[in-house]
N, CA, C, O and the ligand as a Tripos MOL2 file, in Angstrom:
@<TRIPOS>MOLECULE
protein
  253   251    64     0     0
PROTEIN
NO_CHARGES

@<TRIPOS>ATOM
      1 N           3.0250    5.2050  -12.5370 N.3       1 MET1
      2 CA          4.0190    4.4950  -11.7460 C.3       1 MET1
      3 C           3.4680    4.0330  -10.4390 C.2       1 MET1
      4 O           3.1070    4.8780   -9.6190 O.2       1 MET1
      5 N           3.3750    2.7550  -10.1790 N.am      2 PRO2
      6 CA          2.8020    2.2700   -8.9250 C.3       2 PRO2
      7 C           3.7440    2.5620   -7.7160 C.2       2 PRO2
      8 O           4.8990    2.1380   -7.6680 O.2       2 PRO2
      9 N           3.2140    3.2470   -6.8340 N.am      3 ILE3
     10 CA          3.9720    3.5800   -5.6400 C.3       3 ILE3
     11 C           3.2300    3.0810   -4.3780 C.2       3 ILE3
     12 O           2.0500    3.3790   -4.1940 O.2       3 ILE3
     13 N           3.9070    2.3490   -3.5440 N.am      4 TYR4
     14 CA          3.3750    1.7930   -2.3690 C.3       4 TYR4
     15 C           3.9870    2.3830   -1.1630 C.2       4 TYR4
     16 O           5.1900    2.6430   -1.1210 O.2       4 TYR4
     17 N           3.1750    2.6000   -0.1790 N.am      5 GLU5
     18 CA          3.6830    3.1950    1.0810 C.3       5 GLU5
     19 C           3.8780    2.1050    2.0740 C.2       5 GLU5
     20 O           3.0230    1.2330    2.2270 O.2       5 GLU5
     21 N           4.9580    2.1370    2.7320 N.am      6 TYR6
     22 CA          5.2260    1.0960    3.7470 C.3       6 TYR6
     23 C           5.4210    1.7660    5.1150 C.2       6 TYR6
     24 O           5.8530    2.9070    5.2790 O.2       6 TYR6
     25 N           5.0370    0.8910    6.0910 N.am      7 GLU7
     26 CA          5.1770    1.4260    7.4510 C.3       7 GLU7
     27 C           6.0610    0.4350    8.2330 C.2       7 GLU7
     28 O           5.7740   -0.7600    8.3050 O.2       7 GLU7
     29 N           7.1110    0.9590    8.7950 N.am      8 CYS8
     30 CA          8.0600    0.2260    9.5330 C.3       8 CYS8
     31 C           7.4980   -0.2480   10.8450 C.2       8 CYS8
     32 O           7.0400    0.5750   11.6380 O.2       8 CYS8
     33 N           7.5100   -1.5280   11.1110 N.am      9 GLN9
     34 CA          7.0050   -2.0290   12.3640 C.3       9 GLN9
     35 C           7.9510   -1.8240   13.5190 C.2       9 GLN9
     36 O           7.5710   -1.9110   14.6870 O.2       9 GLN9
     37 N           9.1730   -1.5540   13.1760 N.am     10 ALA10
     38 CA         10.1970   -1.4530   14.1740 C.3      10 ALA10
     39 C          10.1930   -0.0200   14.7730 C.2      10 ALA10
     40 O          10.0990    0.1630   15.9870 O.2      10 ALA10
     41 N          10.2970    0.9770   13.8800 N.am     11 CYS11
     42 CA         10.3740    2.3630   14.3560 C.3      11 CYS11
     43 C           9.1770    3.1660   13.9990 C.2      11 CYS11
     44 O           8.9900    4.2770   14.4970 O.2      11 CYS11
     45 N           8.3720    2.6290   13.1550 N.am     12 GLY12
     46 CA          7.0550    3.3340   12.7920 C.3      12 GLY12
     47 C           7.2290    4.3960   11.6980 C.2      12 GLY12
     48 O           6.3790    5.2590   11.4750 O.2      12 GLY12
     49 N           8.3650    4.2780   11.0440 N.am     13 ALA13
     50 CA          8.6420    5.2460    9.9590 C.3      13 ALA13
     51 C           7.7830    4.9160    8.7080 C.2      13 ALA13
     52 O           7.5040    3.7520    8.4200 O.2      13 ALA13
     53 N           7.3840    5.9570    7.9920 N.am     14 HIS14
     54 CA          6.6350    5.7410    6.7610 C.3      14 HIS14
     55 C           7.4800    6.1320    5.5940 C.2      14 HIS14
     56 O           8.1520    7.1630    5.6170 O.2      14 HIS14
     57 N           7.4510    5.3020    4.5560 N.am     15 PHE15
     58 CA          8.2600    5.5780    3.3940 C.3      15 PHE15
     59 C           7.6230    4.9690    2.2140 C.2      15 PHE15
     60 O           6.9960    3.9160    2.3300 O.2      15 PHE15
     61 N           7.7550    5.6040    1.0290 N.am     16 ASP16
     62 CA          7.1200    5.0390   -0.1530 C.3      16 ASP16
     63 C           8.1720    4.3630   -1.0070 C.2      16 ASP16
     64 O           9.3540    4.7040   -0.9570 O.2      16 ASP16
     65 N           7.7400    3.4430   -1.7570 N.am     17 LYS17
     66 CA          8.6920    2.6840   -2.6130 C.3      17 LYS17
     67 C           8.0640    2.3880   -3.9980 C.2      17 LYS17
     68 O           6.8860    2.0580   -4.1290 O.2      17 LYS17
     69 N           8.8760    2.5200   -4.9490 N.am     18 PHE18
     70 CA          8.3850    2.2190   -6.3090 C.3      18 PHE18
     71 C           8.3320    0.6320   -6.4710 C.2      18 PHE18
     72 O           9.2390   -0.1160   -6.1040 O.2      18 PHE18
     73 N           7.2190    0.2500   -7.0340 N.am     19 VAL19
     74 CA          7.0740   -1.1770   -7.3180 C.3      19 VAL19
     75 C           6.8020   -1.3880   -8.7850 C.2      19 VAL19
     76 O           5.8280   -0.8680   -9.3290 O.2      19 VAL19
     77 N           7.6400   -2.1310   -9.4070 N.am     20 ARG20
     78 CA          7.4140   -2.3460  -10.8640 C.3      20 ARG20
     79 C           6.3400   -3.4320  -11.0770 C.2      20 ARG20
     80 O           5.4590   -3.3020  -11.9270 O.2      20 ARG20
     81 N           6.4420   -4.4750  -10.3000 N.am     21 SER21
     82 CA          5.4600   -5.5100  -10.4160 C.3      21 SER21
     83 C           4.8360   -5.7790   -9.0640 C.2      21 SER21
     84 O           5.4960   -5.8920   -8.0300 O.2      21 SER21
     85 N           3.4600   -5.8790   -9.1450 N.am     22 ILE22
     86 CA          2.7530   -6.0900   -7.8910 C.3      22 ILE22
     87 C           3.0550   -7.5110   -7.3490 C.2      22 ILE22
     88 O           3.1690   -7.7250   -6.1430 O.2      22 ILE22
     89 N           3.1760   -8.4370   -8.2640 N.am     23 SER23
     90 CA          3.4350   -9.8320   -7.8630 C.3      23 SER23
     91 C           4.8310  -10.0990   -7.4230 C.2      23 SER23
     92 O           5.1630  -11.1360   -6.8470 O.2      23 SER23
     93 N           5.6710   -9.0770   -7.7330 N.am     24 ALA24
     94 CA          7.0880   -9.3100   -7.3610 C.3      24 ALA24
     95 C           7.2470   -9.2900   -5.8100 C.2      24 ALA24
     96 O           6.7010   -8.4490   -5.0960 O.2      24 ALA24
     97 N           7.9890  -10.2250   -5.3880 N.am     25 GLN25
     98 CA          8.2520  -10.2960   -3.9610 C.3      25 GLN25
     99 C           9.6660   -9.7920   -3.7230 C.2      25 GLN25
    100 O          10.6410  -10.2670   -4.3050 O.2      25 GLN25
    101 N           9.7260   -8.8150   -2.8450 N.am     26 PHE26
    102 CA         11.1010   -8.2540   -2.5080 C.3      26 PHE26
    103 C          11.0880   -7.8510   -1.0760 C.2      26 PHE26
    104 O          10.0420   -7.6300   -0.4660 O.2      26 PHE26
    105 N          12.2530   -7.7630   -0.5660 N.am     27 ALA27
    106 CA         12.4000   -7.3710    0.8420 C.3      27 ALA27
    107 C          12.4260   -5.8820    0.9290 C.2      27 ALA27
    108 O          13.2230   -5.2090    0.2760 O.2      27 ALA27
    109 N          11.5420   -5.3790    1.7440 N.am     28 VAL28
    110 CA         11.4440   -3.9650    1.9490 C.3      28 VAL28
    111 C          12.2200   -3.6170    3.2180 C.2      28 VAL28
    112 O          12.0140   -4.1820    4.2920 O.2      28 VAL28
    113 N          13.1190   -2.6590    3.0300 N.am     29 GLN29
    114 CA         13.9910   -2.2590    4.2400 C.3      29 GLN29
    115 C          13.6950   -0.8430    4.5680 C.2      29 GLN29
    116 O          13.5900    0.0260    3.7020 O.2      29 GLN29
    117 N          13.5620   -0.6320    5.8400 N.am     30 CYS30
    118 CA         13.3390    0.6990    6.2890 C.3      30 CYS30
    119 C          14.5640    1.5910    6.2040 C.2      30 CYS30
    120 O          15.6190    1.2850    6.7590 O.2      30 CYS30
    121 N          14.3970    2.7330    5.4760 N.am     31 PRO31
    122 CA         15.5280    3.5880    5.2870 C.3      31 PRO31
    123 C          15.9740    4.3500    6.5050 C.2      31 PRO31
    124 O          17.0010    5.0290    6.4770 O.2      31 PRO31
    125 N          15.2550    4.2520    7.5220 N.am     32 GLN32
    126 CA         15.5390    4.9530    8.8350 C.3      32 GLN32
    127 C          16.2940    4.0870    9.7770 C.2      32 GLN32
    128 O          17.3380    4.4870   10.2910 O.2      32 GLN32
    129 N          15.7650    2.8360   10.0350 N.am     33 CYS33
    130 CA         16.4220    2.0030   10.9620 C.3      33 CYS33
    131 C          17.0230    0.7400   10.3280 C.2      33 CYS33
    132 O          17.8130    0.0240   10.9440 O.2      33 CYS33
    133 N          16.6340    0.5060    9.1240 N.am     34 GLY34
    134 CA         17.2220   -0.6490    8.3720 C.3      34 GLY34
    135 C          16.4900   -1.9460    8.6630 C.2      34 GLY34
    136 O          16.8990   -3.0130    8.2060 O.2      34 GLY34
    137 N          15.4040   -1.8540    9.4270 N.am     35 SER35
    138 CA         14.6060   -3.1170    9.6670 C.3      35 SER35
    139 C          13.8320   -3.5510    8.4140 C.2      35 SER35
    140 O          13.4100   -2.7390    7.5910 O.2      35 SER35
    141 N          13.6760   -4.8220    8.3240 N.am     36 GLN36
    142 CA         12.9130   -5.3220    7.1460 C.3      36 GLN36
    143 C          11.4890   -5.7700    7.5460 C.2      36 GLN36
    144 O          10.7330   -6.3830    6.7920 O.2      36 GLN36
    145 N          11.2080   -5.4040    8.7920 N.am     37 ASP37
    146 CA          9.8870   -5.7250    9.2610 C.3      37 ASP37
    147 C           8.9720   -4.5850    8.9300 C.2      37 ASP37
    148 O           8.6500   -3.7730    9.7970 O.2      37 ASP37
    149 N           8.5380   -4.5070    7.6650 N.am     38 CYS38
    150 CA          7.6580   -3.4460    7.2110 C.3      38 CYS38
    151 C           6.4540   -3.9670    6.5400 C.2      38 CYS38
    152 O           6.5010   -4.9800    5.8430 O.2      38 CYS38
    153 N           5.3640   -3.2820    6.7410 N.am     39 LYS39
    154 CA          4.1110   -3.7710    6.1140 C.3      39 LYS39
    155 C           3.6240   -2.7030    5.1290 C.2      39 LYS39
    156 O           3.8990   -1.5170    5.3060 O.2      39 LYS39
    157 N           2.9220   -3.1180    4.1250 N.am     40 LYS40
    158 CA          2.4220   -2.1640    3.1500 C.3      40 LYS40
    159 C           1.2310   -1.4160    3.6760 C.2      40 LYS40
    160 O           0.3110   -1.9800    4.2680 O.2      40 LYS40
    161 N           1.2790   -0.1470    3.4420 N.am     41 ALA41
    162 CA          0.1830    0.6750    3.9390 C.3      41 ALA41
    163 C          -0.4140    1.4190    2.7310 C.2      41 ALA41
    164 O           0.2830    1.7320    1.7650 O.2      41 ALA41
    165 N          -1.6890    1.6840    2.8150 N.am     42 LEU42
    166 CA         -2.3490    2.3510    1.7160 C.3      42 LEU42
    167 C          -2.7490    3.7460    2.1710 C.2      42 LEU42
    168 O          -3.4900    3.9250    3.1370 O.2      42 LEU42
    169 N          -2.2330    4.7230    1.4420 N.am     43 SER43
    170 CA         -2.5210    6.0550    1.8690 C.3      43 SER43
    171 C          -2.4300    7.0680    0.6960 C.2      43 SER43
    172 O          -3.0550    8.1280    0.7290 O.2      43 SER43
    173 N          -1.6410    6.7120   -0.3300 N.am     44 LEU44
    174 CA         -1.4170    7.6120   -1.4130 C.3      44 LEU44
    175 C          -2.6070    8.0630   -2.1380 C.2      44 LEU44
    176 O          -2.6750    9.1700   -2.6720 O.2      44 LEU44
    177 N          -3.6010    7.1370   -2.1500 N.am     45 PHE45
    178 CA         -4.8180    7.4890   -2.8980 C.3      45 PHE45
    179 C          -5.9740    7.8450   -1.9660 C.2      45 PHE45
    180 O          -7.1400    7.8220   -2.3610 O.2      45 PHE45
    181 N          -5.6400    8.1600   -0.7690 N.am     46 GLY46
    182 CA         -6.6550    8.5470    0.1650 C.3      46 GLY46
    183 C          -7.5340    7.4530    0.5950 C.2      46 GLY46
    184 O          -8.3440    6.9320   -0.1720 O.2      46 GLY46
    185 N          -7.3710    7.0880    1.8710 N.am     47 THR47
    186 CA         -8.1550    5.9860    2.3660 C.3      47 THR47
    187 C          -8.8280    6.3810    3.6740 C.2      47 THR47
    188 O          -9.9150    5.9110    4.0090 O.2      47 THR47
    189 N          -8.1530    7.2480    4.3890 N.am     48 ALA48
    190 CA         -8.7290    7.6470    5.6770 C.3      48 ALA48
    191 C         -10.0560    8.4260    5.4890 C.2      48 ALA48
    192 O         -10.1440    9.4050    4.7480 O.2      48 ALA48
    193 N         -11.0190    7.9510    6.1720 N.am     49 GLY49
    194 CA        -12.3810    8.6390    6.1030 C.3      49 GLY49
    195 C         -12.9860    8.5000    4.7280 C.2      49 GLY49
    196 O         -13.6010    9.4320    4.2110 O.2      49 GLY49
    197 N         -12.8130    7.3540    4.1460 N.am     50 GLY50
    198 CA        -13.3730    7.1950    2.7580 C.3      50 GLY50
    199 C         -14.1880    5.8510    2.7110 C.2      50 GLY50
    200 O         -13.8520    4.8700    3.3740 O.2      50 GLY50
    201 N         -15.1960    5.8720    1.9460 N.am     51 SER51
    202 CA        -15.9630    4.6260    1.7490 C.3      51 SER51
    203 C         -15.6000    3.9110    0.4930 C.2      51 SER51
    204 O         -15.7140    4.4680   -0.5990 O.2      51 SER51
    205 N         -15.1770    2.7240    0.6170 N.am     52 VAL52
    206 CA        -14.7290    1.9340   -0.5540 C.3      52 VAL52
    207 C         -15.8870    1.1210   -1.0250 C.2      52 VAL52
    208 O         -16.5910    0.5220   -0.2120 O.2      52 VAL52
    209 N         -16.1100    1.0790   -2.3110 N.am     53 SER53
    210 CA        -17.1530    0.3060   -2.8610 C.3      53 SER53
    211 C         -16.9600   -1.1510   -2.5820 C.2      53 SER53
    212 O         -15.9130   -1.6990   -2.9270 O.2      53 SER53
    213 N         -17.8980   -1.7950   -1.9860 N.am     54 GLY54
    214 CA        -17.7230   -3.1920   -1.6470 C.3      54 GLY54
    215 C         -18.0300   -4.1140   -2.7930 C.2      54 GLY54
    216 O         -17.2110   -4.9690   -3.1320 O.2      54 GLY54
    217 N         -19.1910   -3.9670   -3.4020 N.am     55 ALA55
    218 CA        -19.5500   -4.8410   -4.5470 C.3      55 ALA55
    219 C         -18.6820   -4.5670   -5.7270 C.2      55 ALA55
    220 O         -18.5290   -3.4350   -6.1840 O.2      55 ALA55
    221 N         -18.1200   -5.6380   -6.2050 N.am     56 GLY56
    222 CA        -17.2510   -5.5460   -7.3720 C.3      56 GLY56
    223 C         -17.5860   -6.6110   -8.3570 C.2      56 GLY56
    224 O         -16.7010   -7.1670   -9.0080 O.2      56 GLY56
    225 N         -18.7800   -6.8900   -8.4700 N.am     57 ALA57
    226 CA        -19.2710   -7.9830   -9.3520 C.3      57 ALA57
    227 C         -19.2770   -7.4810  -10.8730 C.2      57 ALA57
    228 O         -19.2540   -8.2670  -11.8200 O.2      57 ALA57
    229 N         -19.3070   -6.1500  -11.0000 N.am     58 GLY58
    230 CA        -19.3840   -5.6420  -12.3800 C.3      58 GLY58
    231 C         -20.4480   -4.5370  -12.5010 C.2      58 GLY58
    232 O         -21.1080   -4.1800  -11.5250 O.2      58 GLY58
    233 N         -20.5870   -4.0400  -13.6540 N.am     59 CYS59
    234 CA        -21.5570   -2.9990  -13.8540 C.3      59 CYS59
    235 C         -22.9450   -3.6160  -13.9840 C.2      59 CYS59
    236 O         -23.1960   -4.4750  -14.8290 O.2      59 CYS59
    237 N         -23.8360   -3.1460  -13.1120 N.am     60 ALA60
    238 CA        -25.2050   -3.6870  -13.1570 C.3      60 ALA60
    239 C         -26.0920   -2.6890  -13.9940 C.2      60 ALA60
    240 O         -26.1390   -1.5010  -13.6780 O.2      60 ALA60
    241 N         -26.7340   -3.1480  -14.9740 N.am     61 PRO61
    242 CA        -27.5910   -2.2840  -15.7900 C.3      61 PRO61
    243 C         -28.7400   -1.7980  -14.9280 C.2      61 PRO61
    244 O         -29.5440   -2.5580  -14.3890 O.2      61 PRO61
    245 N         -28.7600   -0.4540  -14.8350 N.am     62 SER62
    246 CA        -29.8600    0.1150  -14.0620 C.3      62 SER62
    247 C         -31.1230    0.2750  -14.9940 C.2      62 SER62
    248 O         -31.1220    1.0120  -15.9790 O.2      62 SER62
    249 N         -32.1390   -0.4420  -14.6140 N.am     63 GLY63
    250 CA        -33.2830   -0.4460  -15.4520 C.3      63 GLY63
    251 C         -34.2800    0.6010  -15.2410 C.2      63 GLY63
    252 O         -35.2910    0.6410  -15.9420 O.2      63 GLY63
    253 ZN         12.3470    1.5480   10.7860 Zn       64 ZN64
@<TRIPOS>BOND
     1     1     2 1
     2     2     3 1
     3     3     4 2
     4     3     5 am
     5     5     6 1
     6     6     7 1
     7     7     8 2
     8     7     9 am
     9     9    10 1
    10    10    11 1
    11    11    12 2
    12    11    13 am
    13    13    14 1
    14    14    15 1
    15    15    16 2
    16    15    17 am
    17    17    18 1
    18    18    19 1
    19    19    20 2
    20    19    21 am
    21    21    22 1
    22    22    23 1
    23    23    24 2
    24    23    25 am
    25    25    26 1
    26    26    27 1
    27    27    28 2
    28    27    29 am
    29    29    30 1
    30    30    31 1
    31    31    32 2
    32    31    33 am
    33    33    34 1
    34    34    35 1
    35    35    36 2
    36    35    37 am
    37    37    38 1
    38    38    39 1
    39    39    40 2
    40    39    41 am
    41    41    42 1
    42    42    43 1
    43    43    44 2
    44    43    45 am
    45    45    46 1
    46    46    47 1
    47    47    48 2
    48    47    49 am
    49    49    50 1
    50    50    51 1
    51    51    52 2
    52    51    53 am
    53    53    54 1
    54    54    55 1
    55    55    56 2
    56    55    57 am
    57    57    58 1
    58    58    59 1
    59    59    60 2
    60    59    61 am
    61    61    62 1
    62    62    63 1
    63    63    64 2
    64    63    65 am
    65    65    66 1
    66    66    67 1
    67    67    68 2
    68    67    69 am
    69    69    70 1
    70    70    71 1
    71    71    72 2
    72    71    73 am
    73    73    74 1
    74    74    75 1
    75    75    76 2
    76    75    77 am
    77    77    78 1
    78    78    79 1
    79    79    80 2
    80    79    81 am
    81    81    82 1
    82    82    83 1
    83    83    84 2
    84    83    85 am
    85    85    86 1
    86    86    87 1
    87    87    88 2
    88    87    89 am
    89    89    90 1
    90    90    91 1
    91    91    92 2
    92    91    93 am
    93    93    94 1
    94    94    95 1
    95    95    96 2
    96    95    97 am
    97    97    98 1
    98    98    99 1
    99    99   100 2
   100    99   101 am
   101   101   102 1
   102   102   103 1
   103   103   104 2
   104   103   105 am
   105   105   106 1
   106   106   107 1
   107   107   108 2
   108   107   109 am
   109   109   110 1
   110   110   111 1
   111   111   112 2
   112   111   113 am
   113   113   114 1
   114   114   115 1
   115   115   116 2
   116   115   117 am
   117   117   118 1
   118   118   119 1
   119   119   120 2
   120   119   121 am
   121   121   122 1
   122   122   123 1
   123   123   124 2
   124   123   125 am
   125   125   126 1
   126   126   127 1
   127   127   128 2
   128   127   129 am
   129   129   130 1
   130   130   131 1
   131   131   132 2
   132   131   133 am
   133   133   134 1
   134   134   135 1
   135   135   136 2
   136   135   137 am
   137   137   138 1
   138   138   139 1
   139   139   140 2
   140   139   141 am
   141   141   142 1
   142   142   143 1
   143   143   144 2
   144   143   145 am
   145   145   146 1
   146   146   147 1
   147   147   148 2
   148   147   149 am
   149   149   150 1
   150   150   151 1
   151   151   152 2
   152   151   153 am
   153   153   154 1
   154   154   155 1
   155   155   156 2
   156   155   157 am
   157   157   158 1
   158   158   159 1
   159   159   160 2
   160   159   161 am
   161   161   162 1
   162   162   163 1
   163   163   164 2
   164   163   165 am
   165   165   166 1
   166   166   167 1
   167   167   168 2
   168   167   169 am
   169   169   170 1
   170   170   171 1
   171   171   172 2
   172   171   173 am
   173   173   174 1
   174   174   175 1
   175   175   176 2
   176   175   177 am
   177   177   178 1
   178   178   179 1
   179   179   180 2
   180   179   181 am
   181   181   182 1
   182   182   183 1
   183   183   184 2
   184   183   185 am
   185   185   186 1
   186   186   187 1
   187   187   188 2
   188   187   189 am
   189   189   190 1
   190   190   191 1
   191   191   192 2
   192   191   193 am
   193   193   194 1
   194   194   195 1
   195   195   196 2
   196   195   197 am
   197   197   198 1
   198   198   199 1
   199   199   200 2
   200   199   201 am
   201   201   202 1
   202   202   203 1
   203   203   204 2
   204   203   205 am
   205   205   206 1
   206   206   207 1
   207   207   208 2
   208   207   209 am
   209   209   210 1
   210   210   211 1
   211   211   212 2
   212   211   213 am
   213   213   214 1
   214   214   215 1
   215   215   216 2
   216   215   217 am
   217   217   218 1
   218   218   219 1
   219   219   220 2
   220   219   221 am
   221   221   222 1
   222   222   223 1
   223   223   224 2
   224   223   225 am
   225   225   226 1
   226   226   227 1
   227   227   228 2
   228   227   229 am
   229   229   230 1
   230   230   231 1
   231   231   232 2
   232   231   233 am
   233   233   234 1
   234   234   235 1
   235   235   236 2
   236   235   237 am
   237   237   238 1
   238   238   239 1
   239   239   240 2
   240   239   241 am
   241   241   242 1
   242   242   243 1
   243   243   244 2
   244   243   245 am
   245   245   246 1
   246   246   247 1
   247   247   248 2
   248   247   249 am
   249   249   250 1
   250   250   251 1
   251   251   252 2
@<TRIPOS>SUBSTRUCTURE
     1 MET1         2 RESIDUE 1 A MET
     2 PRO2         6 RESIDUE 1 A PRO
     3 ILE3        10 RESIDUE 1 A ILE
     4 TYR4        14 RESIDUE 1 A TYR
     5 GLU5        18 RESIDUE 1 A GLU
     6 TYR6        22 RESIDUE 1 A TYR
     7 GLU7        26 RESIDUE 1 A GLU
     8 CYS8        30 RESIDUE 1 A CYS
     9 GLN9        34 RESIDUE 1 A GLN
    10 ALA10       38 RESIDUE 1 A ALA
    11 CYS11       42 RESIDUE 1 A CYS
    12 GLY12       46 RESIDUE 1 A GLY
    13 ALA13       50 RESIDUE 1 A ALA
    14 HIS14       54 RESIDUE 1 A HIS
    15 PHE15       58 RESIDUE 1 A PHE
    16 ASP16       62 RESIDUE 1 A ASP
    17 LYS17       66 RESIDUE 1 A LYS
    18 PHE18       70 RESIDUE 1 A PHE
    19 VAL19       74 RESIDUE 1 A VAL
    20 ARG20       78 RESIDUE 1 A ARG
    21 SER21       82 RESIDUE 1 A SER
    22 ILE22       86 RESIDUE 1 A ILE
    23 SER23       90 RESIDUE 1 A SER
    24 ALA24       94 RESIDUE 1 A ALA
    25 GLN25       98 RESIDUE 1 A GLN
    26 PHE26      102 RESIDUE 1 A PHE
    27 ALA27      106 RESIDUE 1 A ALA
    28 VAL28      110 RESIDUE 1 A VAL
    29 GLN29      114 RESIDUE 1 A GLN
    30 CYS30      118 RESIDUE 1 A CYS
    31 PRO31      122 RESIDUE 1 A PRO
    32 GLN32      126 RESIDUE 1 A GLN
    33 CYS33      130 RESIDUE 1 A CYS
    34 GLY34      134 RESIDUE 1 A GLY
    35 SER35      138 RESIDUE 1 A SER
    36 GLN36      142 RESIDUE 1 A GLN
    37 ASP37      146 RESIDUE 1 A ASP
    38 CYS38      150 RESIDUE 1 A CYS
    39 LYS39      154 RESIDUE 1 A LYS
    40 LYS40      158 RESIDUE 1 A LYS
    41 ALA41      162 RESIDUE 1 A ALA
    42 LEU42      166 RESIDUE 1 A LEU
    43 SER43      170 RESIDUE 1 A SER
    44 LEU44      174 RESIDUE 1 A LEU
    45 PHE45      178 RESIDUE 1 A PHE
    46 GLY46      182 RESIDUE 1 A GLY
    47 THR47      186 RESIDUE 1 A THR
    48 ALA48      190 RESIDUE 1 A ALA
    49 GLY49      194 RESIDUE 1 A GLY
    50 GLY50      198 RESIDUE 1 A GLY
    51 SER51      202 RESIDUE 1 A SER
    52 VAL52      206 RESIDUE 1 A VAL
    53 SER53      210 RESIDUE 1 A SER
    54 GLY54      214 RESIDUE 1 A GLY
    55 ALA55      218 RESIDUE 1 A ALA
    56 GLY56      222 RESIDUE 1 A GLY
    57 ALA57      226 RESIDUE 1 A ALA
    58 GLY58      230 RESIDUE 1 A GLY
    59 CYS59      234 RESIDUE 1 A CYS
    60 ALA60      238 RESIDUE 1 A ALA
    61 PRO61      242 RESIDUE 1 A PRO
    62 SER62      246 RESIDUE 1 A SER
    63 GLY63      250 RESIDUE 1 A GLY
    64 ZN64       253 GROUP 0 **** ****
């Protein structure tokens, strides 16, 4: 189940929300202050202090 974490720009509250479809556009409302000025944050899968693989061209055969 895809879960995305959002951060409220108004009060700074963090909350997670279930998302059925990534392409689906919906208004995210802060459960704390009710503001819809929220941005998606990545944290559930650990991002702080982590190195993300940059190259994504595919598997390169190591000769
Ligand atoms: Zn808020």
